C-alpha positions in Angstrom: 78.1 95.5 72.6 74.3 96.1 72.3 71.9 93.2 73.0 68.1 93.5 72.9 65.7 91.0 74.5 62.0 90.6 74.0 60.4 90.1 77.5 57.4 87.8 77.5 55.5 86.7 80.5 57.7 83.7 81.2 60.4 83.8 78.6 63.2 86.0 77.3 64.1 85.9 73.6 66.7 87.9 71.7 65.6 90.4 69.1 67.0 93.4 67.1 64.4 96.0 67.6 64.2 98.5 70.5 60.6 98.7 71.5 58.8 99.5 74.7 58.8 96.7 77.3 62.1 95.2 76.1 65.3 94.6 77.9 68.4 96.4 76.5 71.8 95.1 77.7 74.8 97.3 77.0 78.3 95.9 77.5 81.2 98.4 77.1 79.1 100.1 74.4 80.5 102.3 71.6 79.4 105.9 71.2 77.2 104.9 68.3 75.4 102.3 70.4 74.8 104.8 73.1 73.3 107.2 70.6 71.1 104.5 69.2 69.7 103.6 72.6 69.3 107.2 73.7 67.5 108.2 70.5 65.1 105.2 70.6 64.3 105.3 74.3 64.4 109.2 74.7 66.6 108.7 77.7 69.3 111.4 78.2 72.6 110.1 76.9 74.5 111.6 79.9 72.8 109.1 82.2 74.4 106.2 80.3 77.8 107.9 80.3 77.6 108.5 84.0 76.6 104.9 84.9 79.5 103.6 82.8 82.0 105.4 85.1 84.4 102.8 86.7 84.3 104.8 90.0 80.5 104.9 90.2 79.4 103.8 93.6 76.4 101.6 94.4 73.3 103.7 94.9 69.7 104.1 93.9 68.4 107.4 92.5 64.9 108.5 91.3 64.8 110.9 88.4 61.8 112.3 86.4 61.0 109.3 84.4 63.9 107.0 85.3 65.0 105.0 88.3 68.7 104.5 88.4 70.3 101.6 90.4 74.0 100.8 90.6 75.5 97.8 92.3 79.0 96.4 92.3 79.9 93.0 90.8 83.3 91.1 91.0 85.6 90.5 88.0 89.1 89.0 87.6 91.6 91.9 87.7 94.8 89.9 86.8 94.7 86.4 85.4 98.4 85.9 86.4 97.3 85.6 90.0 94.7 83.3 91.4 91.7 85.1 93.0 92.9 88.6 92.3 89.5 90.4 91.9 88.2 93.9 91.7 84.7 95.2 91.5 82.9 96.8 88.7 79.6 98.9 88.7 76.5 97.4 87.0 73.9 100.1 86.2 70.2 99.4 85.9 67.7 101.9 84.4 64.0 101.4 84.8 62.1 103.9 82.6 58.5 104.8 83.0 58.3 104.4 79.2 58.6 100.7 79.7 62.3 100.1 79.0 64.6 98.0 81.2 68.3 98.8 80.6 71.4 97.2 82.1 74.9 98.6 81.3 78.4 97.8 82.4 82.0 98.1 81.2 82.6 94.4 81.9 80.5 91.5 80.7 78.3 90.2 83.5 78.4 86.5 83.2 75.6 85.9 85.7 73.2 87.7 83.4 73.4 84.8 81.0 71.3 82.8 83.4 68.5 85.4 82.8 69.1 85.5 79.0 68.9 81.7 78.9 65.8 81.5 81.0 67.5 79.6 83.8 66.2 81.6 86.7 63.4 80.0 88.6 60.4 82.1 89.6 61.6 85.0 87.4 58.7 87.3 86.5 60.3 89.0 83.5 57.4 91.6 83.2 57.9 92.6 86.8 60.8 95.1 87.0 61.1 94.9 90.8 61.2 91.1 90.6 64.0 91.4 88.0 66.0 93.8 90.2 65.8 91.6 93.3 66.8 88.6 91.3 69.9 90.5 90.1 70.8 91.5 93.6 70.3 87.9 94.7 72.4 86.5 91.9 75.2 89.0 92.6 75.3 88.0 96.2 75.5 84.3 95.2 78.4 85.2 92.8 80.3 86.8 95.7 79.6 83.7 97.9 80.8 81.4 95.2 84.1 83.3 94.7 84.5 83.5 98.5 84.1 79.8 98.9 86.7 79.3 96.1 89.1 81.6 97.9 88.6 79.7 101.2 89.4 76.4 99.4 92.5 77.9 97.9 93.7 79.2 101.3 93.2 75.7 102.8 95.1 74.0 99.9 98.1 76.3 100.4 98.3 75.9 104.2 100.7 73.0 104.2 102.7 74.3 101.4 103.3 77.6 103.2 104.6 75.8 106.3 107.6 74.6 104.2 107.9 77.6 101.9 111.0 79.8 101.7 110.0 82.2 99.0 107.5 85.1 98.8 105.4 83.9 95.9 102.7 82.2 97.9 102.8 85.1 100.4 102.2 87.6 97.5 99.2 85.5 96.4 97.7 85.7 99.9 98.3 89.5 100.0 96.4 89.8 96.6 93.6 87.7 98.1 93.5 90.0 101.1 93.2 93.0 98.8 90.4 91.2 96.9 88.5 90.7 100.2 88.8 94.4 101.0 87.1 95.2 97.6 84.5 92.5 98.3 83.6 93.8 101.7 83.4 97.4 100.6 81.2 96.6 97.6 78.9 94.2 99.4 78.2 96.7 102.2 77.4 99.4 99.6 75.1 96.9 97.8 73.4 96.1 101.1 72.7 99.8 101.7 71.3 100.2 98.2 69.1 97.2 98.6 67.9 98.4 102.1 67.0 101.8 100.6 64.9 100.0 97.9 63.3 97.9 100.6 61.8 100.9 102.2 59.5 101.3 99.2 60.2 105.0 98.7 61.8 104.5 95.3 59.1 102.3 93.8 56.3 100.2 95.3 57.2 96.6 96.2 54.6 94.0 95.6 53.8 91.5 98.4 54.8 88.6 96.1 58.3 90.1 95.8 58.8 90.7 99.5 60.2 87.2 100.1 62.6 87.5 97.2 63.7 90.9 98.6 64.3 89.3 102.0 66.3 86.5 100.3 68.5 89.0 98.5 69.2 90.9 101.8 70.0 87.6 103.7 72.4 86.4 101.0 74.1 89.8 100.8 74.6 89.9 104.6 75.9 86.3 104.5 78.4 87.2 101.8 79.6 90.2 103.9 80.0 87.9 107.0 81.9 85.3 104.9 84.3 88.0 103.4 84.9 89.6 106.8 85.7 86.2 108.5 88.0 85.2 105.6 89.8 88.5 105.8 90.4 88.2 109.5 91.7 84.7 109.1 93.9 85.6 106.1 95.3 88.7 107.9 96.4 86.4 110.8 97.7 83.8 108.5 99.7 86.3 106.4 101.5 87.5 109.5 102.1 84.0 110.8 103.4 82.7 107.5 105.7 85.7 107.0 107.3 84.7 110.3 107.4 81.0 109.3 109.1 81.8 106.0 111.7 83.9 107.8 112.3 81.1 110.3 112.7 78.6 107.4 115.3 80.7 105.8 117.1 81.1 109.2 117.1 77.3 109.6 118.6 76.9 106.1 121.3 79.5 106.8 122.1 77.9 110.1 122.4 74.4 108.5 124.6 75.7 105.7 126.9 77.5 108.2 127.2 74.3 110.3 128.0 72.2 107.2 130.6 74.8 106.1 132.3 74.5 109.6 132.3 70.7 109.4 133.7 70.5 105.9 136.4 73.0 106.7 138.0 70.6 109.2 139.6 68.3 106.6 140.9 71.4 104.8 142.5 72.7 108.0 144.1 69.4 108.8 145.5 69.0 105.3 146.8 72.6 105.4 148.7 72.1 108.7 150.2 68.7 107.7 151.0 70.1 104.2 153.4 72.7 105.8 157.1 72.2 105.0 157.9 71.0 108.6 159.2 67.5 109.8 156.3 65.2 110.8 158.3 62.4 112.4 157.0 58.9 111.9 153.7 60.2 110.4 155.6 61.7 107.5 157.6 58.6 106.7 154.9 56.0 107.3 153.3 54.4 104.3 149.9 54.7 106.1 150.2 58.4 106.7 147.5 59.3 104.1 145.0 56.9 105.7 145.9 58.3 109.1 145.3 61.9 108.0 141.9 60.9 106.5 140.9 59.1 109.7 141.9 62.1 111.9 140.0 64.5 109.6 136.9 62.4 109.6 137.0 62.0 113.4 137.4 65.7 114.0 134.6 66.5 111.5 132.3 64.0 113.3 133.2 65.5 116.7 132.5 69.0 115.5 129.2 67.9 113.9 128.2 66.2 117.1 128.9 69.3 119.1 127.0 71.5 116.7 124.1 69.1 116.7 123.9 69.1 120.5 123.8 72.9 120.4 121.0 72.7 117.8 123.2 74.5 115.3 123.0 71.7 112.6 
């Protein structure tokens, strides 16, 4: 998908012409779209192909006429599981010819805030301001997802205490994997942002220094949140695995005790049902009631003994 935006001083509007000074947004582009952008901007097509690699790591690179920036953003990897995320590279190209290009294999929902002019203090003509706003928004997206993960963990805490199956435990393991992706990507984003902050890639205006600092602070905070939640989750996973095992043991213990208790009437009936003389019991009209009473009393006695030994 190829979208082109006309960048005014305070407003972004959609257009269909690739001209200097415009923002070009590529989302999982086709080969024809890459050719169109490359031919119009005179930027080497191989740069686009390289930045669209799923394994591309966050970095910043200065070329002849282009500055390349890559940062990782989160996306849902499997909708069948809650909070199962992976990260996806978002490439940004700043050309000295006046072009601003973003490209990614996945749709970056947070960029809609830019396209809809919802970002406060956005100086759309200022490329460094745009980049720092992107880093800031990405950090806030991570924080939002991390807060949602924390709420999910808290909501499942009481359920896990009574659980006897592995479904919820599998969900927690998926979340733990998600946190590993988040921590790795956020740390790489932080290194990239710190490299930009040195001013060796492009000059940073004094008006953008506060925004840069905010982006760094929010990124560091997201890293701390992800690290804390991972440590908590790791401890919880081990604890709940033991709890599930204990719950199953309690159920098996209860079923074994119940089996013993209910086997007593069967044993009594089996003994009395043998072809042997039973004396007065065998000839008494109340013998059936007597057998039932004996069976019940023996069952209650066994149940009491098992209960005392914490086996029922």
